[in-house]
N, C-alpha and C positions, 0 to 999 in steps of 0.2 A: 504494500500500500504506500502510495506517495503522500507524504505529509505536507500540508499547506503551511507556509511560513510567512510571518510578518516580521520585518526588521525594524526595530525602534532604536535609533541612535541619532544624536544631534550632529554627527559629522558625515557629510555627504560622501566623502571618500571612503570612509569605513563601510557605509551601507553598500556602496558600489563594489568594494572589494569582497565583502561577505557574499553579496548576490552572485558575483562572478565565481567565487570558489564553490558555492553551493550548486551552481549550474553544472558542475562536473559530475553531480550525482542525481541526474534527473529521475531515476527510478525510485529514489528515496525521499527527496524533498523538492518542493516547488515554491519559490518566493512569489507571493500574490499581492504584497503590499509593503509600503515603507512609511515611517513616520519620523519626524525630526525633533519632536518635543512631547511633553506629557499629554497636552491637550489633543494634539493630532493623533498620538498613539491610541488614546482611549477611543477617539472617534473611529479610527481605522479598524481597530480590533473589534469594536462593537458592530461595525458594519460588515466586516468580512468574516468574523468568527473563525480565525485560522486554527489549525491544530496546535501549533506552537508559536509563541512570540519570543524572538531573540531580543533581549531587553538590556539596554545600557542603564546602569544604575545612576549615572550623573547626567540627567537630562534637564533642560530648563522647562519652565512652564508649570502649570498646575498650581498647587499651593506651596511650592518650594520644597517638596519632599523628595524630589528626584524620581527616578524610574520606579521606585517602590510604590508610587501612587497608582501606577497603571493596573497592576493586578488587583489592588484594592477596589478600584473603580470598575473593574470588569469581573467582579466576583460572581455575577449572575451567569457568566458564560462557563458553565461547569465542564464543558468539553474542551475548552481552550486552556492550554498549559503554558507556563512561563519559564524560560530558561535565561538567566542573567548571563550576559556576555560583556565583560568589562575589563578595562586595563587595571582596575583596582583589585587588590587582594586583601584589603583591610578587613579585620573581623567585623567591624561595625557595619560595613557595607553588605557583607555576606549575610549576617544575621538579620539586618533590616529588611532585605528583599525577600528572604525566606519567610520571615514573619508575615510579610505582606501577601504571600501566596505563591511565590515562585517554587518550582520543583527542583531547581538545580542552579548551579553557579559555576561558570568556567571563565578563565581569563583569555584575553585576546592573543596570548602566545600559543594557544592550542592549535594543533594541526587541523587541516580541513577534515581529514578522515575521522579524527577523534571528535570534532565538533558534530559531524553528521551522526556519529554513534551516540553522542550525548543527546542530540535532538530526538533520535529514535527512542532512546530510553525514557526521556521525559514524555514524549508523545504516547508511550505505552503506559504511562502512569508511574514510572519508577523515578528515582532521584539520580542526578548526575552532578558530580563535582570534580573540579580540577584537584590534582594531588595536594594534600594538606589542608584544603579549604573545608573538607568534610569535618575535620577536627573542630573548627569553629562552631559548626552546627551542633556537633555532639556536646560541646561545652555549654552551648546556650540552651539546648533542648534535651539535655542529658539526664543523668540519674536523679538530680534534685527535683526537676519538674515532673519527671515520670513518677517518682515516689509520691509526690503530692497528689497524684491522680490515681494511685493504686486502688482506692476504694470505688472509684467512679465506674469502672468496668462492671463491678458487681451490681450496679444499679440497673443494668440492662438484662432483659430476659435472653434466653438462648437464641430465640428467633431474631430479636433485635440486634444481637451481636452478629448473627449471620448476615443480616441486611446491612449493618454498619460496615462490615468488612468489604462487601461487594461494592457498596457506594463509594467507600474510601479508595477502592482500587480503580474507580473511574467507570463502573458499570452504569448504564442508564437505568431508570426505573423499570423500563420494559425488559431490559436484559436481566436485571436482578430478579424480576418476577418469573421470567422463564427459567432461570437457574434454580430457583427455589420452589417452582411449581405453585406459585401463589399469584393473586391478581395484582395488577399495577396499583390499584387503590390500596390494597393491603400494604404494599411496599411503601407508598406515600405515608400511610398511617404510622408505620414503624419508624420511618425516617423522622417524622415530626416528633415522635416520642423520644427517639435517641437524641435529637438536638435539644429538646426540652430538658431531658434528664442530665445531659452533659453541659448544659448552659452554653451551647454553641449557637452561632447565628446562621451558618450556611455550610454547604458541602466542602468548600475550601478549608474552613476551620476544622471540619470533621476529618478531612484527609490528613491535616497536620497532626491532629490529636492521635489518630491511629498510627501514623508514621513514627511519632515520638515514642510510642510503645512497641514499635516493631511488630504490630499485629495485623498487618495487611498482607 
């Protein structure tokens, strides 16, 4: 399957370079749009609903929060996933964009082949990080935060846990219903119950919650 891509970066040369490099893998990825700042990125992503957004973390526009604003403002697009592609490797940037909803973070020193592989992993619902950056995420979302939530999983019934795992892995309601042999309406009911019990707002937050516990 060819993944549709939007490149969000405030440097035109970077966008052109990434587009050119990705064009070498037409069976894997297709660039369908670009954006140069937070506001245009949100607009393009909402309109095109790509599979994966390549996101620079230091973009102008929006409320001044940089690229991390884009996944926050596109949280309604549950099938679109975000992969940060940045020159920065600072822990603050990594943690901020992951907290905002990105599924991975790679630096611009990455090879084209590795970037395509990272895009494919993120597109499949997995995480992707450049070497050593994953440690920042483990530090931020590691044992202390997981321990704080140890009792929360027990709040969910067995069926709610099954639904939660599928939804956190990127299944649509219809796909989850088919997998569990229940109706779409029942899936919706379970998801609502899961979000309420875990005090989460949307599927992106649920995905992060499950990923932090390594239960997806």
